[in-house]
N, CA, C and O atoms as a printed pandas DataFrame, in Angstrom:
     atom_number atom_name residue_name chain_id  residue_number  x_coord  y_coord  z_coord
0              1         N          MET        A               1  -37.581    1.669   -6.936
1              2        CA          MET        A               1  -36.807    0.515   -6.524
2              3         C          MET        A               1  -35.587    0.376   -7.436
3              4         O          MET        A               1  -35.682    0.620   -8.639
4              5         N          SER        A               2  -34.454   -0.011   -6.873
5              6        CA          SER        A               2  -33.232   -0.124   -7.657
6              7         C          SER        A               2  -33.233   -1.404   -8.491
7              8         O          SER        A               2  -33.962   -2.357   -8.215
8              9         N          LYS        A               3  -32.391   -1.386   -9.518
9             10        CA          LYS        A               3  -32.298   -2.546  -10.401
10            11         C          LYS        A               3  -31.170   -3.486   -9.990
11            12         O          LYS        A               3  -30.927   -4.484  -10.669
12            13         N          GLY        A               4  -30.483   -3.191   -8.902
13            14        CA          GLY        A               4  -29.340   -3.991   -8.465
14            15         C          GLY        A               4  -29.755   -5.320   -7.866
15            16         O          GLY        A               4  -30.928   -5.695   -7.873
16            17         N          ASN        A               5  -28.757   -6.019   -7.347
17            18        CA          ASN        A               5  -28.968   -7.313   -6.715
18            19         C          ASN        A               5  -29.793   -7.122   -5.444
19            20         O          ASN        A               5  -29.463   -6.277   -4.612
20            21         N          VAL        A               6  -30.857   -7.898   -5.290
21            22        CA          VAL        A               6  -31.731   -7.753   -4.133
22            23         C          VAL        A               6  -31.323   -8.682   -2.994
23            24         O          VAL        A               6  -32.024   -8.743   -1.984
24            25         N          GLY        A               7  -30.232   -9.395   -3.122
25            26        CA          GLY        A               7  -29.731  -10.217   -2.040
26            27         C          GLY        A               7  -30.359  -11.584   -1.939
27            28         O          GLY        A               7  -30.619  -12.063   -0.835
28            29         N          VAL        A               8  -30.609  -12.220   -3.057
29            30        CA          VAL        A               8  -31.156  -13.569   -3.039
30            31         C          VAL        A               8  -30.043  -14.531   -2.619
31            32         O          VAL        A               8  -28.989  -14.559   -3.254
32            33         N          PRO        A               9  -30.256  -15.316   -1.569
33            34        CA          PRO        A               9  -29.209  -16.243   -1.134
34            35         C          PRO        A               9  -28.815  -17.218   -2.250
35            36         O          PRO        A               9  -29.670  -17.816   -2.903
36            37         N          GLY        A              10  -27.523  -17.360   -2.447
37            38        CA          GLY        A              10  -27.016  -18.284   -3.447
38            39         C          GLY        A              10  -26.975  -17.725   -4.863
39            40         O          GLY        A              10  -26.540  -18.420   -5.781
40            41         N          PHE        A              11  -27.417  -16.488   -5.061
41            42        CA          PHE        A              11  -27.467  -15.910   -6.405
42            43         C          PHE        A              11  -26.083  -15.797   -7.027
43            44         O          PHE        A              11  -25.938  -15.882   -8.247
44            45         N          ARG        A              12  -25.058  -15.604   -6.185
45            46        CA          ARG        A              12  -23.704  -15.442   -6.730
46            47         C          ARG        A              12  -23.153  -16.729   -7.335
47            48         O          ARG        A              12  -22.139  -16.700   -8.032
48            49         N          PHE        A              13  -23.816  -17.866   -7.073
49            50        CA          PHE        A              13  -23.360  -19.142   -7.626
50            51         C          PHE        A              13  -24.055  -19.502   -8.935
51            52         O          PHE        A              13  -23.653  -20.456   -9.602
52            53         N          LEU        A              14  -25.083  -18.762   -9.311
53            54        CA          LEU        A              14  -25.801  -19.027  -10.557
54            55         C          LEU        A              14  -25.048  -18.423  -11.730
55            56         O          LEU        A              14  -24.472  -17.344  -11.600
56            57         N          PRO        A              15  -25.042  -19.095  -12.866
57            58        CA          PRO        A              15  -24.262  -18.604  -14.013
58            59         C          PRO        A              15  -24.969  -17.492  -14.793
59            60         O          PRO        A              15  -25.235  -17.643  -15.986
60            61         N          SER        A              16  -25.267  -16.393  -14.130
61            62        CA          SER        A              16  -25.875  -15.258  -14.811
62            63         C          SER        A              16  -24.799  -14.531  -15.620
63            64         O          SER        A              16  -23.614  -14.840  -15.496
64            65         N          LYS        A              17  -25.204  -13.581  -16.435
65            66        CA          LYS        A              17  -24.268  -12.843  -17.265
66            67         C          LYS        A              17  -23.247  -12.089  -16.403
67            68         O          LYS        A              17  -22.048  -12.122  -16.682
68            69         N          ASN        A              18  -23.727  -11.412  -15.361
69            70        CA          ASN        A              18  -22.815  -10.666  -14.478
70            71         C          ASN        A              18  -21.889  -11.600  -13.705
71            72         O          ASN        A              18  -20.701  -11.313  -13.558
72            73         N          ASN        A              19  -22.424  -12.716  -13.211
73            74        CA          ASN        A              19  -21.590  -13.652  -12.463
74            75         C          ASN        A              19  -20.513  -14.258  -13.348
75            76         O          ASN        A              19  -19.369  -14.403  -12.914
76            77         N          ARG        A              20  -20.859  -14.617  -14.584
77            78        CA          ARG        A              20  -19.851  -15.164  -15.504
78            79         C          ARG        A              20  -18.760  -14.131  -15.779
79            80         O          ARG        A              20  -17.579  -14.473  -15.849
80            81         N          ALA        A              21  -19.157  -12.874  -15.933
81            82        CA          ALA        A              21  -18.169  -11.818  -16.161
82            83         C          ALA        A              21  -17.265  -11.661  -14.938
83            84         O          ALA        A              21  -16.052  -11.508  -15.081
84            85         N          MET        A              22  -17.842  -11.698  -13.744
85            86        CA          MET        A              22  -17.032  -11.605  -12.521
86            87         C          MET        A              22  -16.085  -12.789  -12.385
87            88         O          MET        A              22  -14.926  -12.616  -12.010
88            89         N          TRP        A              23  -16.568  -13.985  -12.685
89            90        CA          TRP        A              23  -15.714  -15.174  -12.601
90            91         C          TRP        A              23  -14.554  -15.076  -13.572
91            92         O          TRP        A              23  -13.427  -15.442  -13.241
92            93         N          LYS        A              24  -14.828  -14.580  -14.773
93            94        CA          LYS        A              24  -13.787  -14.438  -15.789
94            95         C          LYS        A              24  -12.723  -13.445  -15.333
95            96         O          LYS        A              24  -11.527  -13.697  -15.479
96            97         N          ILE        A              25  -13.164  -12.309  -14.777
97            98        CA          ILE        A              25  -12.225  -11.298  -14.297
98            99         C          ILE        A              25  -11.419  -11.838  -13.123
99           100         O          ILE        A              25  -10.217  -11.590  -13.025
100          101         N          GLU        A              26  -12.071  -12.568  -12.242
101          102        CA          GLU        A              26  -11.370  -13.137  -11.083
102          103         C          GLU        A              26  -10.293  -14.125  -11.538
103          104         O          GLU        A              26   -9.181  -14.111  -11.009
104          105         N          LYS        A              27  -10.612  -14.982  -12.513
105          106        CA          LYS        A              27   -9.620  -15.926  -13.038
106          107         C          LYS        A              27   -8.446  -15.187  -13.674
107          108         O          LYS        A              27   -7.291  -15.585  -13.525
108          109         N          GLU        A              28   -8.760  -14.107  -14.384
109          110        CA          GLU        A              28   -7.726  -13.323  -15.048
110          111         C          GLU        A              28   -6.793  -12.670  -14.024
111          112         O          GLU        A              28   -5.573  -12.691  -14.186
112          113         N          ILE        A              29   -7.368  -12.097  -12.983
113          114        CA          ILE        A              29   -6.561  -11.465  -11.930
114          115         C          ILE        A              29   -5.694  -12.505  -11.232
115          116         O          ILE        A              29   -4.507  -12.278  -11.003
116          117         N          ASN        A              30   -6.291  -13.646  -10.894
117          118        CA          ASN        A              30   -5.530  -14.702  -10.221
118          119         C          ASN        A              30   -4.366  -15.177  -11.075
119          120         O          ASN        A              30   -3.261  -15.371  -10.566
120          121         N          SER        A              31   -4.603  -15.367  -12.373
121          122        CA          SER        A              31   -3.524  -15.838  -13.244
122          123         C          SER        A              31   -2.430  -14.778  -13.385
123          124         O          SER        A              31   -1.250  -15.116  -13.478
124          125         N          MET        A              32   -2.811  -13.506  -13.402
125          126        CA          MET        A              32   -1.808  -12.436  -13.488
126          127         C          MET        A              32   -0.935  -12.402  -12.234
127          128         O          MET        A              32    0.284  -12.257  -12.325
128          129         N          ILE        A              33   -1.562  -12.537  -11.068
129          130        CA          ILE        A              33   -0.804  -12.537   -9.818
130          131         C          ILE        A              33    0.147  -13.730   -9.770
131          132         O          ILE        A              33    1.315  -13.579   -9.412
132          133         N          LEU        A              34   -0.349  -14.918  -10.131
133          134        CA          LEU        A              34    0.492  -16.115  -10.108
134          135         C          LEU        A              34    1.634  -16.019  -11.119
135          136         O          LEU        A              34    2.728  -16.529  -10.876
136          137         N          LYS        A              35    1.379  -15.370  -12.242
137          138        CA          LYS        A              35    2.423  -15.187  -13.258
138          139         C          LYS        A              35    3.547  -14.302  -12.709
139          140         O          LYS        A              35    4.725  -14.609  -12.889
140          141         N          VAL        A              36    3.181  -13.205  -12.041
141          142        CA          VAL        A              36    4.185  -12.309  -11.460
142          143         C          VAL        A              36    4.982  -13.028  -10.376
143          144         O          VAL        A              36    6.205  -12.904  -10.318
144          145         N          VAL        A              37    4.292  -13.778   -9.518
145          146        CA          VAL        A              37    4.971  -14.513   -8.451
146          147         C          VAL        A              37    5.929  -15.542   -9.050
147          148         O          VAL        A              37    7.048  -15.697   -8.562
148          149         N          LYS        A              38    5.510  -16.238  -10.086
149          150        CA          LYS        A              38    6.368  -17.238  -10.734
150          151         C          LYS        A              38    7.599  -16.574  -11.343
151          152         O          LYS        A              38    8.709  -17.094  -11.222
152          153         N          GLN        A              39    7.408  -15.427  -11.996
153          154        CA          GLN        A              39    8.542  -14.716  -12.587
154          155         C          GLN        A              39    9.533  -14.268  -11.517
155          156         O          GLN        A              39   10.746  -14.349  -11.708
156          157         N          ARG        A              40    9.004  -13.798  -10.393
157          158        CA          ARG        A              40    9.873  -13.342   -9.302
158          159         C          ARG        A              40   10.656  -14.506   -8.698
159          160         O          ARG        A              40   11.818  -14.345   -8.324
160          161         N          ASN        A              41   10.029  -15.670   -8.602
161          162        CA          ASN        A              41   10.714  -16.827   -8.034
162          163         C          ASN        A              41   11.789  -17.354   -8.959
163          164         O          ASN        A              41   12.820  -17.841   -8.495
164          165         N          GLU        A              42   11.565  -17.264  -10.273
165          166        CA          GLU        A              42   12.541  -17.758  -11.238
166          167         C          GLU        A              42   13.727  -16.812  -11.375
167          168         O          GLU        A              42   14.846  -17.262  -11.620
168          169         N          ALA        A              43   13.503  -15.524  -11.221
169          170        CA          ALA        A              43   14.585  -14.548  -11.334
170          171         C          ALA        A              43   15.313  -14.450   -9.993
171          172         O          ALA        A              43   14.799  -14.866   -8.955
172          173         N          SER        A              44   16.497  -13.901  -10.043
173          174        CA          SER        A              44   17.276  -13.790   -8.804
174          175         C          SER        A              44   17.197  -12.352   -8.280
175          176         O          SER        A              44   18.086  -11.539   -8.530
176          177         N          TYR        A              45   16.142  -12.060   -7.568
177          178        CA          TYR        A              45   15.979  -10.768   -6.912
178          179         C          TYR        A              45   16.347  -10.909   -5.447
179          180         O          TYR        A              45   16.477  -12.015   -4.922
180          181         N          GLU        A              46   16.513   -9.764   -4.800
181          182        CA          GLU        A              46   16.697   -9.811   -3.357
182          183         C          GLU        A              46   15.425  -10.352   -2.732
183          184         O          GLU        A              46   14.338  -10.213   -3.293
184          185         N          LYS        A              47   15.565  -10.961   -1.585
185          186        CA          LYS        A              47   14.402  -11.526   -0.912
186          187         C          LYS        A              47   13.492  -10.386   -0.465
187          188         O          LYS        A              47   13.921   -9.478    0.246
188          189         N          ASP        A              48   12.239  -10.443   -0.887
189          190        CA          ASP        A              48   11.279   -9.425   -0.514
190          191         C          ASP        A              48    9.957  -10.086   -0.141
191          192         O          ASP        A              48    9.853  -11.312   -0.087
192          193         N          LEU        A              49    8.960   -9.261    0.114
193          194        CA          LEU        A              49    7.673   -9.766    0.573
194          195         C          LEU        A              49    7.025  -10.697   -0.448
195          196         O          LEU        A              49    6.418  -11.701   -0.077
196          197         N          LEU        A              50    7.152  -10.369   -1.718
197          198        CA          LEU        A              50    6.536  -11.189   -2.761
198          199         C          LEU        A              50    7.158  -12.581   -2.837
199          200         O          LEU        A              50    6.481  -13.536   -3.218
200          201         N          GLN        A              51    8.405  -12.708   -2.489
201          202        CA          GLN        A              51    9.039  -14.018   -2.476
202          203         C          GLN        A              51    8.774  -14.767   -1.171
203          204         O          GLN        A              51    8.884  -15.992   -1.122
204          205         N          MET        A              52    8.429  -14.038   -0.123
205          206        CA          MET        A              52    8.158  -14.679    1.158
206          207         C          MET        A              52    6.767  -15.315    1.197
207          208         O          MET        A              52    6.543  -16.246    1.971
208          209         N          ILE        A              53    5.845  -14.839    0.392
209          210        CA          ILE        A              53    4.485  -15.385    0.398
210          211         C          ILE        A              53    4.463  -16.851   -0.050
211          212         O          ILE        A              53    3.857  -17.671    0.640
212          213         N          PRO        A              54    5.101  -17.223   -1.182
213          214        CA          PRO        A              54    5.124  -18.646   -1.540
214          215         C          PRO        A              54    5.853  -19.505   -0.513
215          216         O          PRO        A              54    5.489  -20.661   -0.297
216          217         N          GLU        A              55    6.881  -18.943    0.121
217          218        CA          GLU        A              55    7.573  -19.689    1.179
218          219         C          GLU        A              55    6.638  -19.928    2.360
219          220         O          GLU        A              55    6.671  -20.991    2.981
220          221         N          GLY        A              56    5.802  -18.931    2.667
221          222        CA          GLY        A              56    4.810  -19.090    3.731
222          223         C          GLY        A              56    3.794  -20.158    3.386
223          224         O          GLY        A              56    3.388  -20.940    4.247
224          225         N          ALA        A              57    3.381  -20.193    2.127
225          226        CA          ALA        A              57    2.439  -21.227    1.688
226          227         C          ALA        A              57    3.075  -22.606    1.818
227          228         O          ALA        A              57    2.422  -23.559    2.245
228          229         N          LYS        A              58    4.353  -22.709    1.449
229          230        CA          LYS        A              58    5.040  -24.001    1.537
230          231         C          LYS        A              58    5.190  -24.445    2.989
231          232         O          LYS        A              58    4.972  -25.614    3.308
232          233         N          SER        A              59    5.562  -23.518    3.866
233          234        CA          SER        A              59    5.733  -23.902    5.274
234          235         C          SER        A              59    4.387  -24.251    5.913
235          236         O          SER        A              59    4.323  -25.113    6.790
236          237         N          TYR        A              60    3.320  -23.590    5.482
237          238        CA          TYR        A              60    1.979  -23.922    5.989
238          239         C          TYR        A              60    1.607  -25.347    5.583
239          240         O          TYR        A              60    1.092  -26.117    6.394
240          241         N          ILE        A              61    1.872  -25.690    4.318
241          242        CA          ILE        A              61    1.560  -27.031    3.813
242          243         C          ILE        A              61    2.437  -28.070    4.517
243          244         O          ILE        A              61    1.967  -29.154    4.862
244          245         N          ASP        A              62    3.719  -27.730    4.729
245          246        CA          ASP        A              62    4.616  -28.655    5.430
246          247         C          ASP        A              62    4.141  -28.916    6.856
247          248         O          ASP        A              62    4.254  -30.035    7.357
248          249         N          TYR        A              63    3.614  -27.891    7.503
249          250        CA          TYR        A              63    3.186  -28.025    8.894
250          251         C          TYR        A              63    1.851  -28.757    9.012
251          252         O          TYR        A              63    1.698  -29.636    9.860
252          253         N          TYR        A              64    0.883  -28.395    8.162
253          254        CA          TYR        A              64   -0.461  -28.959    8.290
254          255         C          TYR        A              64   -0.709  -30.178    7.413
255          256         O          TYR        A              64   -1.795  -30.757    7.456
256          257         N          GLY        A              65    0.258  -30.568    6.637
257          258        CA          GLY        A              65    0.106  -31.778    5.847
258          259         C          GLY        A              65   -0.082  -31.485    4.371
259          260         O          GLY        A              65   -0.159  -30.326    3.965
260          261         N          PRO        A              66   -0.155  -32.536    3.570
261          262        CA          PRO        A              66   -0.251  -32.360    2.124
262          263         C          PRO        A              66   -1.526  -31.610    1.734
263          264         O          PRO        A              66   -2.568  -31.699    2.384
264          265         N          SER        A              67   -1.386  -30.891    0.671
265          266        CA          SER        A              67   -2.506  -30.094    0.180
266          267         C          SER        A              67   -2.420  -30.030   -1.339
267          268         O          SER        A              67   -1.459  -30.515   -1.935
268          269         N          THR        A              68   -3.411  -29.439   -1.949
269          270        CA          THR        A              68   -3.440  -29.344   -3.411
270          271         C          THR        A              68   -2.730  -28.083   -3.871
271          272         O          THR        A              68   -2.484  -27.165   -3.088
272          273         N          ASP        A              69   -2.404  -28.056   -5.169
273          274        CA          ASP        A              69   -1.799  -26.861   -5.751
274          275         C          ASP        A              69   -2.784  -25.696   -5.720
275          276         O          ASP        A              69   -2.377  -24.542   -5.593
276          277         N          SER        A              70   -4.075  -25.994   -5.836
277          278        CA          SER        A              70   -5.060  -24.911   -5.819
278          279         C          SER        A              70   -5.088  -24.230   -4.453
279          280         O          SER        A              70   -5.307  -23.021   -4.371
280          281         N          PHE        A              71   -4.867  -24.991   -3.383
281          282        CA          PHE        A              71   -4.800  -24.374   -2.057
282          283         C          PHE        A              71   -3.611  -23.426   -1.982
283          284         O          PHE        A              71   -3.731  -22.298   -1.503
284          285         N          ARG        A              72   -2.465  -23.894   -2.459
285          286        CA          ARG        A              72   -1.253  -23.056   -2.445
286          287         C          ARG        A              72   -1.466  -21.804   -3.278
287          288         O          ARG        A              72   -1.112  -20.704   -2.854
288          289         N          ASP        A              73   -2.046  -21.968   -4.470
289          290        CA          ASP        A              73   -2.299  -20.820   -5.335
290          291         C          ASP        A              73   -3.276  -19.842   -4.691
291          292         O          ASP        A              73   -3.076  -18.630   -4.758
292          293         N          ASN        A              74   -4.337  -20.366   -4.064
293          294        CA          ASN        A              74   -5.300  -19.487   -3.387
294          295         C          ASN        A              74   -4.640  -18.743   -2.230
295          296         O          ASN        A              74   -4.918  -17.564   -2.014
296          297         N          PHE        A              75   -3.772  -19.418   -1.491
297          298        CA          PHE        A              75   -3.052  -18.788   -0.380
298          299         C          PHE        A              75   -2.217  -17.625   -0.900
299          300         O          PHE        A              75   -2.232  -16.540   -0.320
300          301         N          ILE        A              76   -1.491  -17.847   -1.986
301          302        CA          ILE        A              76   -0.624  -16.816   -2.559
302          303         C          ILE        A              76   -1.453  -15.645   -3.078
303          304         O          ILE        A              76   -1.156  -14.491   -2.769
304          305         N          VAL        A              77   -2.486  -15.931   -3.860
305          306        CA          VAL        A              77   -3.321  -14.879   -4.448
306          307         C          VAL        A              77   -4.017  -14.066   -3.365
307          308         O          VAL        A              77   -4.037  -12.837   -3.434
308          309         N          ASP        A              78   -4.587  -14.734   -2.368
309          310        CA          ASP        A              78   -5.299  -14.025   -1.302
310          311         C          ASP        A              78   -4.358  -13.109   -0.516
311          312         O          ASP        A              78   -4.728  -11.983   -0.181
312          313         N          ASN        A              79   -3.161  -13.577   -0.225
313          314        CA          ASN        A              79   -2.215  -12.738    0.510
314          315         C          ASN        A              79   -1.744  -11.554   -0.323
315          316         O          ASN        A              79   -1.576  -10.457    0.210
316          317         N          CYS        A              80   -1.529  -11.752   -1.613
317          318        CA          CYS        A              80   -1.142  -10.639   -2.489
318          319         C          CYS        A              80   -2.261   -9.599   -2.563
319          320         O          CYS        A              80   -2.000   -8.397   -2.524
320          321         N          LYS        A              81   -3.507  -10.066   -2.671
321          322        CA          LYS        A              81   -4.636   -9.134   -2.706
322          323         C          LYS        A              81   -4.748   -8.365   -1.402
323          324         O          LYS        A              81   -4.994   -7.159   -1.417
324          325         N          ASN        A              82   -4.570   -9.044   -0.272
325          326        CA          ASN        A              82   -4.641   -8.367    1.027
326          327         C          ASN        A              82   -3.597   -7.268    1.146
327          328         O          ASN        A              82   -3.895   -6.167    1.610
328          329         N          ILE        A              83   -2.380   -7.567    0.729
329          330        CA          ILE        A              83   -1.302   -6.580    0.808
330          331         C          ILE        A              83   -1.600   -5.405   -0.112
331          332         O          ILE        A              83   -1.389   -4.252    0.264
332          333         N          TYR        A              84   -2.086   -5.688   -1.310
333          334        CA          TYR        A              84   -2.409   -4.623   -2.264
334          335         C          TYR        A              84   -3.489   -3.700   -1.709
335          336         O          TYR        A              84   -3.334   -2.479   -1.721
336          337         N          PHE        A              85   -4.575   -4.282   -1.225
337          338        CA          PHE        A              85   -5.677   -3.453   -0.745
338          339         C          PHE        A              85   -5.312   -2.717    0.537
339          340         O          PHE        A              85   -5.763   -1.591    0.746
340          341         N          ALA        A              86   -4.511   -3.325    1.393
341          342        CA          ALA        A              86   -4.081   -2.630    2.605
342          343         C          ALA        A              86   -3.230   -1.418    2.243
343          344         O          ALA        A              86   -3.388   -0.348    2.829
344          345         N          GLY        A              87   -2.337   -1.582    1.286
345          346        CA          GLY        A              87   -1.515   -0.462    0.833
346          347         C          GLY        A              87   -2.341    0.611    0.150
347          348         O          GLY        A              87   -2.101    1.803    0.339
348          349         N          HIS        A              88   -3.305    0.192   -0.634
349          350        CA          HIS        A              88   -4.175    1.145   -1.325
350          351         C          HIS        A              88   -4.983    1.941   -0.324
351          352         O          HIS        A              88   -5.097    3.161   -0.447
352          353         N          GLU        A              89   -5.541    1.272    0.658
353          354        CA          GLU        A              89   -6.357    1.937    1.685
354          355         C          GLU        A              89   -5.520    2.954    2.452
355          356         O          GLU        A              89   -5.958    4.084    2.664
356          357         N          THR        A              90   -4.326    2.562    2.865
357          358        CA          THR        A              90   -3.453    3.457    3.616
358          359         C          THR        A              90   -3.088    4.678    2.795
359          360         O          THR        A              90   -3.118    5.801    3.301
360          361         N          THR        A              91   -2.746    4.470    1.538
361          362        CA          THR        A              91   -2.352    5.574    0.665
362          363         C          THR        A              91   -3.498    6.549    0.447
363          364         O          THR        A              91   -3.291    7.762    0.479
364          365         N          THR        A              92   -4.699    6.041    0.225
365          366        CA          THR        A              92   -5.832    6.941   -0.003
366          367         C          THR        A              92   -6.168    7.734    1.244
367          368         O          THR        A              92   -6.515    8.911    1.155
368          369         N          ILE        A              93   -6.069    7.108    2.400
369          370        CA          ILE        A              93   -6.364    7.836    3.643
370          371         C          ILE        A              93   -5.336    8.945    3.859
371          372         O          ILE        A              93   -5.697   10.060    4.235
372          373         N          ILE        A              94   -4.066    8.644    3.625
373          374        CA          ILE        A              94   -3.021    9.651    3.808
374          375         C          ILE        A              94   -3.214   10.798    2.824
375          376         O          ILE        A              94   -3.109   11.964    3.203
376          377         N          ALA        A              95   -3.495   10.476    1.566
377          378        CA          ALA        A              95   -3.710   11.525    0.567
378          379         C          ALA        A              95   -4.923   12.386    0.919
379          380         O          ALA        A              95   -4.871   13.609    0.788
380          381         N          SER        A              96   -6.001   11.765    1.360
381          382        CA          SER        A              96   -7.206   12.512    1.735
382          383         C          SER        A              96   -6.936   13.445    2.911
383          384         O          SER        A              96   -7.332   14.610    2.884
384          385         N          TRP        A              97   -6.265   12.940    3.937
385          386        CA          TRP        A              97   -5.969   13.776    5.098
386          387         C          TRP        A              97   -5.018   14.905    4.729
387          388         O          TRP        A              97   -5.176   16.027    5.209
388          389         N          SER        A              98   -4.039   14.625    3.888
389          390        CA          SER        A              98   -3.107   15.673    3.467
390          391         C          SER        A              98   -3.834   16.799    2.750
391          392         O          SER        A              98   -3.609   17.976    3.034
392          393         N          LEU        A              99   -4.712   16.430    1.816
393          394        CA          LEU        A              99   -5.476   17.445    1.091
394          395         C          LEU        A              99   -6.410   18.208    2.018
395          396         O          LEU        A              99   -6.570   19.421    1.879
396          397         N          MET        A             100   -7.027   17.505    2.962
397          398        CA          MET        A             100   -7.933   18.161    3.897
398          399         C          MET        A             100   -7.172   19.155    4.784
399          400         O          MET        A             100   -7.647   20.265    5.022
400          401         N          LEU        A             101   -5.992   18.756    5.269
401          402        CA          LEU        A             101   -5.201   19.656    6.108
402          403         C          LEU        A             101   -4.679   20.849    5.323
403          404         O          LEU        A             101   -4.646   21.966    5.841
404          405         N          LEU        A             102   -4.274   20.627    4.083
405          406        CA          LEU        A             102   -3.830   21.754    3.260
406          407         C          LEU        A             102   -4.982   22.712    2.982
407          408         O          LEU        A             102   -4.785   23.927    2.959
408          409         N          ALA        A             103   -6.172   22.181    2.773
409          410        CA          ALA        A             103   -7.338   23.044    2.543
410          411         C          ALA        A             103   -7.718   23.808    3.812
411          412         O          ALA        A             103   -8.177   24.948    3.738
412          413         N          ALA        A             104   -7.529   23.186    4.964
413          414        CA          ALA        A             104   -7.885   23.830    6.228
414          415         C          ALA        A             104   -6.853   24.879    6.658
415          416         O          ALA        A             104   -7.171   25.776    7.438
416          417         N          HIS        A             105   -5.632   24.770    6.155
417          418        CA          HIS        A             105   -4.558   25.696    6.542
418          419         C          HIS        A             105   -3.932   26.301    5.286
419          420         O          HIS        A             105   -2.951   25.767    4.768
420          421         N          PRO        A             106   -4.485   27.399    4.795
421          422        CA          PRO        A             106   -3.978   28.020    3.558
422          423         C          PRO        A             106   -2.504   28.418    3.632
423          424         O          PRO        A             106   -1.816   28.412    2.611
424          425         N          GLU        A             107   -2.008   28.763    4.822
425          426        CA          GLU        A             107   -0.602   29.144    4.931
426          427         C          GLU        A             107    0.308   27.949    4.653
427          428         O          GLU        A             107    1.363   28.113    4.041
428          429         N          TRP        A             108   -0.081   26.749    5.093
429          430        CA          TRP        A             108    0.678   25.530    4.776
430          431         C          TRP        A             108    0.635   25.260    3.277
431          432         O          TRP        A             108    1.630   24.876    2.663
432          433         N          GLN        A             109   -0.547   25.470    2.710
433          434        CA          GLN        A             109   -0.723   25.244    1.274
434          435         C          GLN        A             109    0.195   26.173    0.481
435          436         O          GLN        A             109    0.819   25.752   -0.493
436          437         N          ALA        A             110    0.276   27.432    0.899
437          438        CA          ALA        A             110    1.133   28.393    0.197
438          439         C          ALA        A             110    2.609   27.999    0.323
439          440         O          ALA        A             110    3.361   28.097   -0.647
440          441         N          ARG        A             111    3.025   27.553    1.517
441          442        CA          ARG        A             111    4.407   27.124    1.696
442          443         C          ARG        A             111    4.730   25.898    0.843
443          444         O          ARG        A             111    5.804   25.821    0.246
444          445         N          ALA        A             112    3.804   24.943    0.785
445          446        CA          ALA        A             112    4.020   23.735   -0.025
446          447         C          ALA        A             112    4.097   24.095   -1.503
447          448         O          ALA        A             112    4.951   23.582   -2.226
448          449         N          ARG        A             113    3.209   24.974   -1.952
449          450        CA          ARG        A             113    3.208   25.390   -3.359
450          451         C          ARG        A             113    4.518   26.090   -3.705
451          452         O          ARG        A             113    5.096   25.832   -4.761
452          453         N          THR        A             114    4.992   26.976   -2.824
453          454        CA          THR        A             114    6.253   27.683   -3.052
454          455         C          THR        A             114    7.418   26.709   -3.142
455          456         O          THR        A             114    8.283   26.853   -4.006
456          457         N          GLU        A             115    7.445   25.724   -2.260
457          458        CA          GLU        A             115    8.523   24.742   -2.268
458          459         C          GLU        A             115    8.516   23.909   -3.541
459          460         O          GLU        A             115    9.573   23.642   -4.112
460          461         N          VAL        A             116    7.327   23.492   -3.994
461          462        CA          VAL        A             116    7.225   22.703   -5.224
462          463         C          VAL        A             116    7.688   23.530   -6.418
463          464         O          VAL        A             116    8.423   23.033   -7.271
464          465         N          LEU        A             117    7.262   24.788   -6.482
465          466        CA          LEU        A             117    7.678   25.648   -7.596
466          467         C          LEU        A             117    9.178   25.934   -7.560
467          468         O          LEU        A             117    9.815   26.061   -8.606
468          469         N          GLU        A             118    9.738   26.036   -6.359
469          470        CA          GLU        A             118   11.169   26.263   -6.214
470          471         C          GLU        A             118   11.972   25.075   -6.730
471          472         O          GLU        A             118   13.003   25.253   -7.380
472          473         N          ILE        A             119   11.506   23.878   -6.445
473          474        CA          ILE        A             119   12.228   22.670   -6.853
474          475         C          ILE        A             119   11.962   22.325   -8.315
475          476         O          ILE        A             119   12.890   22.024   -9.066
476          477         N          CYS        A             120   10.690   22.370   -8.715
477          478        CA          CYS        A             120   10.322   21.908  -10.059
478          479         C          CYS        A             120   10.395   22.994  -11.112
479          480         O          CYS        A             120   10.640   22.701  -12.283
480          481         N          GLY        A             121   10.194   24.211  -10.732
481          482        CA          GLY        A             121   10.145   25.286  -11.707
482          483         C          GLY        A             121    8.934   25.122  -12.611
483          484         O          GLY        A             121    7.823   24.907  -12.128
484          485         N          ASP        A             122    9.136   25.222  -13.906
485          486        CA          ASP        A             122    8.034   25.083  -14.855
486          487         C          ASP        A             122    7.848   23.649  -15.342
487          488         O          ASP        A             122    6.884   23.372  -16.056
488          489         N          SER        A             123    8.737   22.737  -14.979
489          490        CA          SER        A             123    8.628   21.353  -15.454
490          491         C          SER        A             123    7.776   20.521  -14.501
491          492         O          SER        A             123    7.555   20.891  -13.348
492          493         N          LEU        A             124    7.310   19.400  -15.010
493          494        CA          LEU        A             124    6.522   18.474  -14.190
494          495         C          LEU        A             124    7.449   17.727  -13.221
495          496         O          LEU        A             124    8.573   17.385  -13.589
496          497         N          PRO        A             125    6.993   17.471  -11.993
497          498        CA          PRO        A             125    7.850   16.745  -11.042
498          499         C          PRO        A             125    8.071   15.301  -11.478
499          500         O          PRO        A             125    7.191   14.681  -12.076
500          501         N          ASP        A             126    9.251   14.775  -11.175
501          502        CA          ASP        A             126    9.546   13.370  -11.429
502          503         C          ASP        A             126   10.280   12.788  -10.217
503          504         O          ASP        A             126   10.514   13.495   -9.237
504          505         N          ALA        A             127   10.635   11.530  -10.279
505          506        CA          ALA        A             127   11.240   10.841   -9.142
506          507         C          ALA        A             127   12.591   11.431   -8.760
507          508         O          ALA        A             127   12.962   11.405   -7.587
508          509         N          ASN        A             128   13.327   11.958   -9.718
509          510        CA          ASN        A             128   14.650   12.514   -9.423
510          511         C          ASN        A             128   14.567   13.801   -8.611
511          512         O          ASN        A             128   15.531   14.168   -7.939
512          513         N          MET        A             129   13.440   14.483   -8.662
513          514        CA          MET        A             129   13.282   15.743   -7.932
514          515         C          MET        A             129   12.978   15.518   -6.451
515          516         O          MET        A             129   13.050   16.451   -5.651
516          517         N          LEU        A             130   12.641   14.289   -6.091
517          518        CA          LEU        A             130   12.357   14.015   -4.682
518          519         C          LEU        A             130   13.639   14.055   -3.907
519          520         O          LEU        A             130   13.635   13.850   -2.694
């Protein structure tokens, strides 16, 4: 039998050692995301997705009525996490399929290797070589 969580209802709300550690990490991640969003709003960057999320939270609150700051913060953090994980998932799937196709077609792999060696030579690739 495994030593993991056996699925007791409500166990995630009890202040066990693992739950306290998870809560601490979650608070840390949330504060880091809010810090980045605050820095982006204070600086004068071009309008991008990260600046549109707080505007979306504000328009949601304006439409549905007054709300707390914690609701706004949760809205911002949840949307940032969704975008991050969606991008991560897409990138991993593309990388996996690329490697699988290169492994399935050695001639493509040889052409890709030749092209990389032609461009990079003996040095490591960097952004300027793209």
